[in-house]
Backbone as JSON Lines, residues from 0, in Angstrom:
{"i":0,"aa":"M","n":[-11.06,-38.49,2.6],"ca":[-11.17,-39.93,2.36],"c":[-9.8,-40.58,2.5]}
{"i":1,"aa":"V","n":[-9.71,-41.57,3.37],"ca":[-8.47,-42.3,3.59],"c":[-8.45,-43.51,2.66]}
{"i":2,"aa":"K","n":[-7.45,-43.56,1.77],"ca":[-7.32,-44.67,0.83],"c":[-6.46,-45.75,1.45]}
{"i":3,"aa":"I","n":[-7.03,-46.96,1.56],"ca":[-6.38,-48.04,2.3],"c":[-6.11,-49.25,1.4]}
{"i":4,"aa":"A","n":[-4.93,-49.84,1.57],"ca":[-4.6,-51.12,0.92],"c":[-4.41,-52.16,2.02]}
{"i":5,"aa":"L","n":[-4.96,-53.35,1.82],"ca":[-4.88,-54.42,2.8],"c":[-4.1,-55.6,2.22]}
{"i":6,"aa":"I","n":[-3.24,-56.22,3.04],"ca":[-2.57,-57.44,2.62],"c":[-2.56,-58.45,3.77]}
{"i":7,"aa":"D","n":[-3.07,-59.64,3.48],"ca":[-3.15,-60.73,4.46],"c":[-3.26,-62.02,3.66]}
{"i":8,"aa":"D","n":[-2.53,-63.04,4.03],"ca":[-2.58,-64.27,3.24],"c":[-3.8,-65.14,3.57]}
{"i":9,"aa":"H","n":[-4.65,-64.67,4.48],"ca":[-5.9,-65.37,4.77],"c":[-7.04,-64.6,4.08]}
{"i":10,"aa":"E","n":[-7.54,-65.13,2.99],"ca":[-8.5,-64.42,2.15],"c":[-9.81,-64.12,2.88]}
{"i":11,"aa":"M","n":[-10.25,-65.03,3.74],"ca":[-11.49,-64.8,4.46],"c":[-11.38,-63.59,5.39]}
{"i":12,"aa":"M","n":[-10.25,-63.52,6.11],"ca":[-10.0,-62.39,6.99],"c":[-9.9,-61.09,6.18]}
{"i":13,"aa":"L","n":[-9.23,-61.17,5.05],"ca":[-9.04,-60.02,4.18],"c":[-10.37,-59.46,3.7]}
{"i":14,"aa":"N","n":[-11.23,-60.33,3.19],"ca":[-12.52,-59.89,2.65],"c":[-13.43,-59.35,3.74]}
{"i":15,"aa":"S","n":[-13.38,-59.98,4.92],"ca":[-14.2,-59.52,6.04],"c":[-13.8,-58.12,6.48]}
{"i":16,"aa":"L","n":[-12.49,-57.9,6.57],"ca":[-11.99,-56.59,6.98],"c":[-12.32,-55.52,5.94]}
{"i":17,"aa":"A","n":[-12.14,-55.87,4.67],"ca":[-12.42,-54.91,3.6],"c":[-13.9,-54.51,3.58]}
{"i":18,"aa":"K","n":[-14.78,-55.49,3.76],"ca":[-16.22,-55.22,3.75],"c":[-16.6,-54.29,4.9]}
{"i":19,"aa":"A","n":[-16.04,-54.55,6.08],"ca":[-16.36,-53.71,7.25],"c":[-15.87,-52.28,7.05]}
{"i":20,"aa":"M","n":[-14.68,-52.15,6.47],"ca":[-14.12,-50.81,6.27],"c":[-14.89,-50.01,5.23]}
{"i":21,"aa":"Q","n":[-15.41,-50.68,4.22],"ca":[-16.16,-49.99,3.18],"c":[-17.44,-49.37,3.72]}
{"i":22,"aa":"E","n":[-17.87,-49.84,4.89],"ca":[-19.07,-49.27,5.5],"c":[-18.81,-47.94,6.19]}
{"i":23,"aa":"Q","n":[-17.51,-47.6,6.35],"ca":[-17.14,-46.32,6.96],"c":[-17.08,-45.24,5.9]}
{"i":24,"aa":"A","n":[-17.77,-44.14,6.13],"ca":[-17.89,-43.09,5.11],"c":[-16.54,-42.46,4.74]}
{"i":25,"aa":"N","n":[-15.6,-42.45,5.69],"ca":[-14.33,-41.76,5.45],"c":[-13.2,-42.69,5.01]}
{"i":26,"aa":"L","n":[-13.53,-43.98,4.8],"ca":[-12.52,-44.95,4.41],"c":[-12.83,-45.54,3.04]}
{"i":27,"aa":"E","n":[-11.8,-45.72,2.22],"ca":[-11.97,-46.35,0.92],"c":[-10.89,-47.42,0.75]}
{"i":28,"aa":"V","n":[-11.29,-48.67,0.64],"ca":[-10.34,-49.76,0.4],"c":[-10.07,-49.81,-1.1]}
{"i":29,"aa":"V","n":[-8.87,-49.42,-1.5],"ca":[-8.53,-49.32,-2.92],"c":[-7.87,-50.6,-3.44]}
{"i":30,"aa":"G","n":[-7.48,-51.5,-2.54],"ca":[-6.86,-52.75,-2.98],"c":[-6.75,-53.75,-1.85]}
{"i":31,"aa":"T","n":[-6.99,-55.03,-2.15],"ca":[-6.8,-56.12,-1.18],"c":[-5.9,-57.17,-1.82]}
{"i":32,"aa":"F","n":[-4.97,-57.7,-1.05],"ca":[-3.97,-58.6,-1.62],"c":[-3.64,-59.76,-0.69]}
{"i":33,"aa":"T","n":[-3.38,-60.91,-1.31],"ca":[-2.89,-62.06,-0.57],"c":[-1.44,-62.37,-0.94]}
{"i":34,"aa":"D","n":[-0.97,-61.82,-2.06],"ca":[0.42,-62.08,-2.46],"c":[1.22,-60.78,-2.52]}
{"i":35,"aa":"V","n":[2.47,-60.87,-2.12],"ca":[3.34,-59.71,-1.96],"c":[3.65,-59.02,-3.28]}
{"i":36,"aa":"A","n":[3.92,-59.79,-4.34],"ca":[4.31,-59.2,-5.62],"c":[3.25,-58.25,-6.16]}
{"i":37,"aa":"S","n":[2.0,-58.67,-6.14],"ca":[0.9,-57.82,-6.63],"c":[0.75,-56.58,-5.75]}
{"i":38,"aa":"F","n":[0.89,-56.78,-4.47],"ca":[0.8,-55.68,-3.51],"c":[1.86,-54.61,-3.78]}
{"i":39,"aa":"Q","n":[3.1,-55.03,-3.94],"ca":[4.19,-54.09,-4.17],"c":[4.01,-53.35,-5.49]}
{"i":40,"aa":"L","n":[3.59,-54.04,-6.53],"ca":[3.35,-53.4,-7.83],"c":[2.24,-52.37,-7.72]}
{"i":41,"aa":"F","n":[1.19,-52.72,-6.97],"ca":[0.06,-51.81,-6.79],"c":[0.5,-50.5,-6.13]}
{"i":42,"aa":"L","n":[1.33,-50.6,-5.1],"ca":[1.77,-49.4,-4.39],"c":[2.65,-48.51,-5.25]}
{"i":43,"aa":"K","n":[3.3,-49.09,-6.23],"ca":[4.16,-48.29,-7.12],"c":[3.34,-47.48,-8.12]}
{"i":44,"aa":"T","n":[2.09,-47.9,-8.34],"ca":[1.28,-47.27,-9.38],"c":[0.01,-46.58,-8.85]}
{"i":45,"aa":"T","n":[-0.27,-46.74,-7.56],"ca":[-1.53,-46.23,-7.01],"c":[-1.28,-45.42,-5.74]}
{"i":46,"aa":"E","n":[-2.02,-44.34,-5.6],"ca":[-1.9,-43.5,-4.39],"c":[-2.62,-44.17,-3.23]}
{"i":47,"aa":"V","n":[-1.87,-44.44,-2.16],"ca":[-2.42,-45.09,-0.97],"c":[-2.0,-44.3,0.26]}
{"i":48,"aa":"D","n":[-2.94,-44.02,1.16],"ca":[-2.63,-43.27,2.39],"c":[-2.18,-44.18,3.51]}
{"i":49,"aa":"L","n":[-2.76,-45.39,3.56],"ca":[-2.53,-46.28,4.7],"c":[-2.5,-47.73,4.24]}
{"i":50,"aa":"V","n":[-1.54,-48.47,4.76],"ca":[-1.44,-49.91,4.51],"c":[-1.69,-50.64,5.83]}
{"i":51,"aa":"I","n":[-2.57,-51.63,5.79],"ca":[-2.79,-52.5,6.95],"c":[-2.32,-53.88,6.54]}
{"i":52,"aa":"M","n":[-1.31,-54.41,7.23],"ca":[-0.72,-55.67,6.8],"c":[-0.5,-56.65,7.94]}
{"i":53,"aa":"D","n":[-0.6,-57.93,7.59],"ca":[-0.35,-59.0,8.54],"c":[1.16,-59.14,8.71]}
{"i":54,"aa":"M","n":[1.59,-59.49,9.9],"ca":[3.02,-59.66,10.17],"c":[3.62,-60.82,9.37]}
{"i":55,"aa":"M","n":[2.9,-61.94,9.34],"ca":[3.41,-63.13,8.66],"c":[2.63,-63.35,7.37]}
{"i":56,"aa":"L","n":[3.32,-63.16,6.24],"ca":[2.71,-63.37,4.93],"c":[3.15,-64.72,4.38]}
{"i":57,"aa":"K","n":[2.77,-65.04,3.15],"ca":[3.02,-66.38,2.61],"c":[4.5,-66.75,2.59]}
{"i":58,"aa":"D","n":[5.3,-65.92,1.94],"ca":[6.7,-66.28,1.72],"c":[7.7,-65.39,2.45]}
{"i":59,"aa":"E","n":[7.23,-64.33,3.08],"ca":[8.13,-63.42,3.78],"c":[7.4,-62.68,4.88]}
{"i":60,"aa":"T","n":[8.14,-62.0,5.7],"ca":[7.53,-61.24,6.8],"c":[7.22,-59.82,6.34]}
{"i":61,"aa":"A","n":[6.39,-59.15,7.12],"ca":[6.07,-57.76,6.82],"c":[7.33,-56.9,6.83]}
{"i":62,"aa":"F","n":[8.28,-57.23,7.7],"ca":[9.52,-56.45,7.76],"c":[10.27,-56.48,6.43]}
{"i":63,"aa":"Q","n":[10.35,-57.66,5.83],"ca":[11.04,-57.78,4.55],"c":[10.31,-56.98,3.47]}
{"i":64,"aa":"V","n":[9.0,-57.04,3.49],"ca":[8.2,-56.3,2.51],"c":[8.41,-54.79,2.68]}
{"i":65,"aa":"L","n":[8.39,-54.33,3.93],"ca":[8.56,-52.9,4.19],"c":[9.94,-52.41,3.78]}
{"i":66,"aa":"E","n":[10.95,-53.21,4.04],"ca":[12.31,-52.83,3.63],"c":[12.4,-52.67,2.12]}
{"i":67,"aa":"N","n":[11.76,-53.57,1.38],"ca":[11.76,-53.48,-0.08],"c":[10.98,-52.26,-0.56]}
{"i":68,"aa":"L","n":[9.87,-51.98,0.09],"ca":[9.05,-50.83,-0.3],"c":[9.79,-49.51,-0.07]}
{"i":69,"aa":"Q","n":[10.51,-49.44,1.03],"ca":[11.26,-48.21,1.33],"c":[12.31,-47.93,0.26]}
{"i":70,"aa":"K","n":[12.83,-48.98,-0.34],"ca":[13.84,-48.81,-1.39],"c":[13.21,-48.42,-2.72]}
{"i":71,"aa":"S","n":[11.95,-48.81,-2.93],"ca":[11.33,-48.6,-4.24],"c":[10.32,-47.46,-4.29]}
{"i":72,"aa":"L","n":[9.83,-47.02,-3.14],"ca":[8.83,-45.95,-3.12],"c":[9.45,-44.63,-2.65]}
{"i":73,"aa":"S","n":[9.11,-43.55,-3.32],"ca":[9.61,-42.23,-2.9],"c":[8.77,-41.68,-1.76]}
{"i":74,"aa":"D","n":[7.52,-42.11,-1.66],"ca":[6.63,-41.62,-0.6],"c":[5.9,-42.81,0.02]}
{"i":75,"aa":"M","n":[6.36,-43.23,1.19],"ca":[5.76,-44.39,1.85],"c":[4.41,-44.04,2.49]}
{"i":76,"aa":"P","n":[3.4,-44.91,2.32],"ca":[2.15,-44.71,3.05],"c":[2.35,-45.02,4.53]}
{"i":77,"aa":"K","n":[1.42,-44.61,5.36],"ca":[1.47,-44.98,6.77],"c":[1.15,-46.47,6.87]}
{"i":78,"aa":"V","n":[1.63,-47.1,7.95],"ca":[1.5,-48.56,8.07],"c":[0.97,-48.96,9.44]}
{"i":79,"aa":"I","n":[-0.04,-49.82,9.43],"ca":[-0.51,-50.5,10.65],"c":[-0.18,-51.97,10.48]}
{"i":80,"aa":"L","n":[0.56,-52.52,11.43],"ca":[0.99,-53.91,11.38],"c":[0.16,-54.73,12.36]}
{"i":81,"aa":"I","n":[-0.35,-55.87,11.91],"ca":[-1.16,-56.74,12.77],"c":[-0.43,-58.05,12.98]}
{"i":82,"aa":"S","n":[-0.24,-58.42,14.24],"ca":[0.52,-59.63,14.56],"c":[-0.24,-60.52,15.53]}
{"i":83,"aa":"G","n":[-0.03,-61.83,15.38],"ca":[-0.68,-62.77,16.29],"c":[-0.01,-62.84,17.65]}
{"i":84,"aa":"F","n":[1.16,-62.21,17.78],"ca":[1.86,-62.2,19.06],"c":[2.6,-60.88,19.2]}
{"i":85,"aa":"Y","n":[2.98,-60.55,20.43],"ca":[3.71,-59.31,20.68],"c":[5.06,-59.61,21.3]}
{"i":86,"aa":"D","n":[6.06,-58.94,20.76],"ca":[7.4,-59.03,21.31],"c":[8.03,-57.65,21.2]}
{"i":87,"aa":"E","n":[8.62,-57.17,22.29],"ca":[9.12,-55.79,22.29],"c":[10.2,-55.57,21.23]}
{"i":88,"aa":"L","n":[11.05,-56.57,20.99],"ca":[12.09,-56.4,19.98],"c":[11.48,-56.27,18.59]}
{"i":89,"aa":"L","n":[10.43,-57.06,18.33],"ca":[9.74,-56.93,17.05],"c":[9.12,-55.55,16.91]}
{"i":90,"aa":"H","n":[8.54,-55.06,18.0],"ca":[7.92,-53.76,17.95],"c":[8.95,-52.66,17.72]}
{"i":91,"aa":"Q","n":[10.1,-52.77,18.34],"ca":[11.16,-51.79,18.13],"c":[11.62,-51.78,16.68]}
{"i":92,"aa":"R","n":[11.74,-52.97,16.09],"ca":[12.12,-53.03,14.68],"c":[11.04,-52.42,13.79]}
{"i":93,"aa":"A","n":[9.78,-52.67,14.15],"ca":[8.66,-52.11,13.4],"c":[8.73,-50.58,13.41]}
{"i":94,"aa":"L","n":[9.03,-50.01,14.57],"ca":[9.16,-48.55,14.67],"c":[10.27,-48.03,13.77]}
{"i":95,"aa":"K","n":[11.39,-48.73,13.76],"ca":[12.52,-48.3,12.93],"c":[12.17,-48.35,11.45]}
{"i":96,"aa":"L","n":[11.24,-49.23,11.09],"ca":[10.82,-49.34,9.7],"c":[9.67,-48.39,9.37]}
{"i":97,"aa":"G","n":[9.31,-47.55,10.33],"ca":[8.29,-46.55,10.08],"c":[6.86,-46.98,10.33]}
{"i":98,"aa":"V","n":[6.67,-48.13,11.0],"ca":[5.32,-48.59,11.32],"c":[4.72,-47.7,12.39]}
{"i":99,"aa":"Q","n":[3.5,-47.21,12.15],"ca":[2.87,-46.29,13.11],"c":[2.05,-46.99,14.19]}
{"i":100,"aa":"A","n":[1.59,-48.2,13.9],"ca":[0.79,-48.92,14.91],"c":[1.04,-50.41,14.79]}
{"i":101,"aa":"F","n":[1.15,-51.07,15.93],"ca":[1.44,-52.5,16.02],"c":[0.31,-53.11,16.85]}
{"i":102,"aa":"L","n":[-0.66,-53.74,16.17],"ca":[-1.84,-54.25,16.86],"c":[-1.83,-55.77,16.96]}
{"i":103,"aa":"R","n":[-2.41,-56.29,18.03],"ca":[-2.58,-57.73,18.18],"c":[-3.76,-58.2,17.32]}
{"i":104,"aa":"K","n":[-3.69,-59.43,16.83],"ca":[-4.76,-59.96,15.98],"c":[-6.08,-60.04,16.73]}
{"i":105,"aa":"E","n":[-6.0,-60.2,18.05],"ca":[-7.24,-60.29,18.83],"c":[-7.84,-58.92,19.14]}
{"i":106,"aa":"S","n":[-7.23,-57.86,18.63],"ca":[-7.79,-56.52,18.82],"c":[-9.18,-56.45,18.2]}
{"i":107,"aa":"S","n":[-10.06,-55.66,18.78],"ca":[-11.41,-55.53,18.26],"c":[-11.43,-54.62,17.03]}
{"i":108,"aa":"Y","n":[-12.54,-54.7,16.3],"ca":[-12.7,-53.83,15.13],"c":[-12.67,-52.36,15.55]}
{"i":109,"aa":"D","n":[-13.29,-52.06,16.69],"ca":[-13.3,-50.67,17.18],"c":[-11.88,-50.2,17.49]}
{"i":110,"aa":"E","n":[-11.04,-51.09,18.04],"ca":[-9.65,-50.72,18.32],"c":[-8.91,-50.41,17.03]}
{"i":111,"aa":"L","n":[-9.19,-51.17,15.98],"ca":[-8.55,-50.91,14.69],"c":[-9.01,-49.57,14.13]}
{"i":112,"aa":"M","n":[-10.3,-49.28,14.26],"ca":[-10.81,-48.0,13.76],"c":[-10.17,-46.82,14.5]}
{"i":113,"aa":"R","n":[-10.0,-46.99,15.81],"ca":[-9.34,-45.93,16.59],"c":[-7.88,-45.8,16.18]}
{"i":114,"aa":"A","n":[-7.26,-46.95,15.89],"ca":[-5.86,-46.92,15.46],"c":[-5.72,-46.19,14.13]}
{"i":115,"aa":"I","n":[-6.63,-46.43,13.21],"ca":[-6.6,-45.73,11.92],"c":[-6.72,-44.23,12.14]}
{"i":116,"aa":"Q","n":[-7.65,-43.84,13.01],"ca":[-7.85,-42.42,13.29],"c":[-6.59,-41.79,13.88]}
{"i":117,"aa":"E","n":[-5.97,-42.46,14.84],"ca":[-4.77,-41.94,15.49],"c":[-3.6,-41.86,14.51]}
{"i":118,"aa":"V","n":[-3.42,-42.92,13.73],"ca":[-2.31,-42.96,12.78],"c":[-2.45,-41.87,11.72]}
{"i":119,"aa":"M","n":[-3.66,-41.67,11.21],"ca":[-3.87,-40.65,10.19],"c":[-3.74,-39.25,10.77]}
{"i":120,"aa":"A","n":[-3.82,-39.15,12.11],"ca":[-3.61,-37.85,12.77],"c":[-2.12,-37.62,13.05]}
{"i":121,"aa":"G","n":[-1.28,-38.59,12.7],"ca":[0.16,-38.44,12.89],"c":[0.71,-39.03,14.16]}
{"i":122,"aa":"N","n":[-0.1,-39.82,14.85],"ca":[0.35,-40.41,16.11],"c":[0.89,-41.83,15.92]}
{"i":123,"aa":"V","n":[1.66,-42.29,16.89],"ca":[2.19,-43.64,16.9],"c":[1.57,-44.38,18.08]}
{"i":124,"aa":"L","n":[1.06,-45.59,17.85],"ca":[0.41,-46.36,18.9],"c":[1.26,-47.55,19.3]}
{"i":125,"aa":"I","n":[1.11,-47.97,20.55],"ca":[1.83,-49.15,21.04],"c":[0.82,-50.08,21.71]}
{"i":126,"aa":"P","n":[1.09,-51.39,21.72],"ca":[0.13,-52.36,22.28],"c":[-0.1,-52.19,23.77]}
{"i":127,"aa":"D","n":[-1.29,-52.58,24.2],"ca":[-1.63,-52.5,25.62],"c":[-0.65,-53.28,26.49]}
{"i":128,"aa":"K","n":[-0.1,-54.38,25.96],"ca":[0.78,-55.23,26.75],"c":[1.98,-54.46,27.27]}
{"i":129,"aa":"V","n":[2.4,-53.44,26.52],"ca":[3.55,-52.66,26.93],"c":[3.26,-51.94,28.25]}
{"i":130,"aa":"F","n":[1.98,-51.62,28.46],"ca":[1.63,-50.84,29.65],"c":[1.73,-51.66,30.94]}
{"i":131,"aa":"N","n":[1.93,-52.98,30.79],"ca":[2.08,-53.81,31.98],"c":[3.48,-53.7,32.58]}
{"i":132,"aa":"Q","n":[4.39,-53.04,31.85],"ca":[5.75,-52.87,32.35],"c":[5.77,-51.79,33.43]}
{"i":133,"aa":"P","n":[6.77,-51.77,34.3],"ca":[6.86,-50.74,35.33],"c":[6.81,-49.34,34.73]}
{"i":134,"aa":"D","n":[6.05,-48.47,35.38],"ca":[5.9,-47.12,34.83],"c":[6.69,-46.09,35.63]}
{"i":135,"aa":"D","n":[7.67,-46.53,36.41],"ca":[8.43,-45.59,37.23],"c":[9.73,-45.15,36.56]}
{"i":136,"aa":"E","n":[9.89,-45.46,35.27],"ca":[11.08,-45.0,34.57],"c":[11.01,-43.48,34.42]}
{"i":137,"aa":"K","n":[12.13,-42.84,34.59],"ca":[12.17,-41.4,34.46],"c":[12.29,-41.01,32.99]}
{"i":138,"aa":"L","n":[11.62,-39.91,32.64],"ca":[11.74,-39.4,31.28],"c":[13.09,-38.7,31.12]}
{"i":139,"aa":"T","n":[13.71,-38.86,29.96],"ca":[14.97,-38.17,29.69],"c":[14.69,-36.7,29.41]}
{"i":140,"aa":"E","n":[15.75,-35.9,29.38],"ca":[15.59,-34.47,29.09],"c":[14.99,-34.25,27.71]}
{"i":141,"aa":"V","n":[15.42,-35.06,26.75],"ca":[14.88,-34.92,25.4],"c":[13.39,-35.29,25.39]}
{"i":142,"aa":"E","n":[13.04,-36.37,26.09],"ca":[11.64,-36.77,26.15],"c":[10.79,-35.71,26.82]}
{"i":143,"aa":"L","n":[11.32,-35.06,27.83],"ca":[10.59,-33.97,28.49],"c":[10.39,-32.8,27.53]}
{"i":144,"aa":"A","n":[11.4,-32.53,26.7],"ca":[11.29,-31.46,25.71],"c":[10.22,-31.79,24.68]}
{"i":145,"aa":"V","n":[10.21,-33.04,24.24],"ca":[9.19,-33.48,23.29],"c":[7.81,-33.4,23.93]}
{"i":146,"aa":"L","n":[7.72,-33.82,25.17],"ca":[6.45,-33.8,25.9],"c":[5.92,-32.38,26.06]}
{"i":147,"aa":"Q","n":[6.81,-31.44,26.36],"ca":[6.4,-30.05,26.49],"c":[5.89,-29.51,25.16]}
{"i":148,"aa":"A","n":[6.56,-29.88,24.09],"ca":[6.12,-29.45,22.76],"c":[4.75,-30.04,22.42]}
{"i":149,"aa":"M","n":[4.53,-31.3,22.83],"ca":[3.21,-31.92,22.64],"c":[2.15,-31.14,23.41]}
{"i":150,"aa":"A","n":[2.49,-30.73,24.62],"ca":[1.55,-29.96,25.44],"c":[1.25,-28.61,24.8]}
{"i":151,"aa":"D","n":[2.2,-28.1,24.03],"ca":[2.02,-26.83,23.32],"c":[1.3,-27.03,21.99]}
{"i":152,"aa":"E","n":[0.78,-28.23,21.79],"ca":[-0.01,-28.6,20.61],"c":[0.77,-28.51,19.31]}
{"i":153,"aa":"K","n":[2.06,-28.81,19.38],"ca":[2.87,-28.82,18.17],"c":[2.82,-30.19,17.5]}
{"i":154,"aa":"T","n":[2.84,-30.2,16.18],"ca":[2.79,-31.44,15.43],"c":[4.17,-32.1,15.42]}
{"i":155,"aa":"N","n":[4.23,-33.35,15.0],"ca":[5.51,-34.05,14.92],"c":[6.52,-33.32,14.02]}
{"i":156,"aa":"P","n":[6.1,-32.84,12.83],"ca":[7.05,-32.09,11.99],"c":[7.56,-30.83,12.68]}
{"i":157,"aa":"Q","n":[6.68,-30.13,13.41],"ca":[7.09,-28.91,14.12],"c":[8.07,-29.24,15.24]}
{"i":158,"aa":"I","n":[7.8,-30.35,15.96],"ca":[8.71,-30.77,17.04],"c":[10.06,-31.16,16.46]}
{"i":159,"aa":"A","n":[10.04,-31.88,15.34],"ca":[11.29,-32.3,14.7],"c":[12.14,-31.09,14.32]}
{"i":160,"aa":"E","n":[11.49,-30.08,13.76],"ca":[12.22,-28.87,13.34],"c":[12.76,-28.11,14.55]}
{"i":161,"aa":"E","n":[11.94,-28.02,15.59],"ca":[12.33,-27.27,16.78],"c":[13.48,-27.93,17.53]}
{"i":162,"aa":"L","n":[13.47,-29.27,17.58],"ca":[14.47,-30.0,18.36],"c":[15.59,-30.59,17.5]}
{"i":163,"aa":"F","n":[15.59,-30.24,16.21],"ca":[16.65,-30.68,15.29],"c":[16.79,-32.19,15.25]}
{"i":164,"aa":"M","n":[15.67,-32.86,14.97],"ca":[15.68,-34.33,14.84],"c":[14.72,-34.72,13.74]}
{"i":165,"aa":"S","n":[14.79,-35.98,13.29],"ca":[13.89,-36.45,12.24],"c":[12.5,-36.71,12.82]}
{"i":166,"aa":"Q","n":[11.5,-36.74,11.93],"ca":[10.14,-37.02,12.38],"c":[10.05,-38.43,12.97]}
{"i":167,"aa":"R","n":[10.81,-39.35,12.39],"ca":[10.78,-40.72,12.9],"c":[11.33,-40.78,14.32]}
{"i":168,"aa":"T","n":[12.37,-39.97,14.59],"ca":[12.91,-39.92,15.95],"c":[11.89,-39.35,16.91]}
{"i":169,"aa":"V","n":[11.16,-38.32,16.46],"ca":[10.1,-37.74,17.29],"c":[9.06,-38.81,17.6]}
{"i":170,"aa":"E","n":[8.66,-39.57,16.59],"ca":[7.66,-40.62,16.79],"c":[8.13,-41.66,17.8]}
{"i":171,"aa":"S","n":[9.42,-42.0,17.74],"ca":[9.97,-42.97,18.7],"c":[9.94,-42.4,20.12]}
{"i":172,"aa":"H","n":[10.27,-41.11,20.24],"ca":[10.22,-40.47,21.56],"c":[8.8,-40.46,22.1]}
{"i":173,"aa":"V","n":[7.83,-40.15,21.23],"ca":[6.42,-40.12,21.66],"c":[6.0,-41.5,22.15]}
{"i":174,"aa":"T","n":[6.42,-42.54,21.44],"ca":[6.1,-43.91,21.85],"c":[6.69,-44.23,23.21]}
{"i":175,"aa":"N","n":[7.96,-43.86,23.41],"ca":[8.62,-44.11,24.7],"c":[7.96,-43.34,25.83]}
{"i":176,"aa":"I","n":[7.57,-42.11,25.55],"ca":[6.89,-41.28,26.55],"c":[5.58,-41.95,26.97]}
{"i":177,"aa":"C","n":[4.8,-42.39,25.98],"ca":[3.52,-43.05,26.28],"c":[3.73,-44.32,27.09]}
{"i":178,"aa":"R","n":[4.76,-45.08,26.73],"ca":[5.04,-46.32,27.47],"c":[5.4,-46.02,28.91]}
{"i":179,"aa":"K","n":[6.27,-45.04,29.13],"ca":[6.72,-44.72,30.48],"c":[5.6,-44.15,31.34]}
{"i":180,"aa":"L","n":[4.7,-43.41,30.71],"ca":[3.61,-42.8,31.47],"c":[2.39,-43.72,31.57]}
{"i":181,"aa":"G","n":[2.42,-44.84,30.82],"ca":[1.32,-45.79,30.88],"c":[0.05,-45.3,30.23]}
{"i":182,"aa":"V","n":[0.2,-44.59,29.11],"ca":[-0.97,-44.07,28.39],"c":[-0.9,-44.55,26.94]}
{"i":183,"aa":"S","n":[-1.98,-44.31,26.19],"ca":[-2.04,-44.86,24.83],"c":[-1.99,-43.81,23.72]}
{"i":184,"aa":"G","n":[-1.82,-42.54,24.07],"ca":[-1.78,-41.52,23.03],"c":[-1.27,-40.2,23.54]}
{"i":185,"aa":"R","n":[-1.14,-39.24,22.63],"ca":[-0.56,-37.93,22.96],"c":[-1.38,-37.19,24.01]}
{"i":186,"aa":"I","n":[-2.7,-37.2,23.85],"ca":[-3.56,-36.46,24.8],"c":[-3.4,-37.04,26.2]}
{"i":187,"aa":"G","n":[-3.41,-38.37,26.28],"ca":[-3.23,-39.02,27.57],"c":[-1.88,-38.72,28.19]}
{"i":188,"aa":"A","n":[-0.85,-38.64,27.34],"ca":[0.5,-38.35,27.82],"c":[0.57,-36.96,28.43]}
{"i":189,"aa":"V","n":[-0.04,-35.99,27.75],"ca":[-0.02,-34.61,28.25],"c":[-0.79,-34.52,29.57]}
{"i":190,"aa":"R","n":[-1.94,-35.15,29.62],"ca":[-2.76,-35.12,30.84],"c":[-2.0,-35.74,32.02]}
{"i":191,"aa":"E","n":[-1.37,-36.89,31.77],"ca":[-0.64,-37.58,32.83],"c":[0.57,-36.76,33.27]}
{"i":192,"aa":"A","n":[1.24,-36.13,32.3],"ca":[2.41,-35.31,32.62],"c":[2.02,-34.09,33.46]}
{"i":193,"aa":"L","n":[0.89,-33.49,33.13],"ca":[0.4,-32.35,33.91],"c":[0.03,-32.78,35.32]}
{"i":194,"aa":"K","n":[-0.57,-33.96,35.43],"ca":[-0.96,-34.49,36.74],"c":[0.26,-34.75,37.61]}
{"i":195,"aa":"R","n":[1.34,-35.24,36.96],"ca":[2.58,-35.51,37.69],"c":[3.49,-34.28,37.8]}
{"i":196,"aa":"K","n":[3.02,-33.17,37.22],"ca":[3.77,-31.91,37.23],"c":[5.14,-32.06,36.56]}
{"i":197,"aa":"L","n":[5.17,-32.84,35.47],"ca":[6.4,-33.0,34.69],"c":[6.6,-31.84,33.72]}
{"i":198,"aa":"I","n":[5.49,-31.19,33.35],"ca":[5.53,-30.05,32.45],"c":[4.64,-28.95,33.0]}
{"i":199,"aa":"L","n":[4.75,-27.79,32.41],"ca":[3.96,-26.62,32.86],"c":[2.7,-26.5,32.06]}
């Protein structure tokens, strides 16, 4: 059971999302919030696996909230960030703050459900808009090493240990690999890399 906390300053959107998620057998919405203070207090006292939050809240941005949470929580939940617009610099900052998925507000409910599944499996997702960029960038040696480890079915923690880097760095490499190959996940990256004969 995935325990989820939701925060959005639009109560109608919040309640609609919570109701839809409660219909999923493997999801449990343990808290819904419109104000940041209550949300932060809740996370300090309650076990939460995943946070789904709006980029723009009432008095501050999701980035400010995440920075505060990282200082106050010993174990951060996974985070899916929802934004009304996409900007690569914003997405890069989101990655640095440990956000696992950055979705557009116009994303479908099914896309969100797939994002939850991917994030809880340890993957990092990037918006479709990124795939419109040129895909002829070459992978670096480190990215090829990470890609080969992915093909060997190693988890992010295993890759981090093998390549002497943090898990967050591994996640960033996976995101860059997916962007360069024009795919949306680890499986797609491995398939595309095999097709291009980038790995064995």
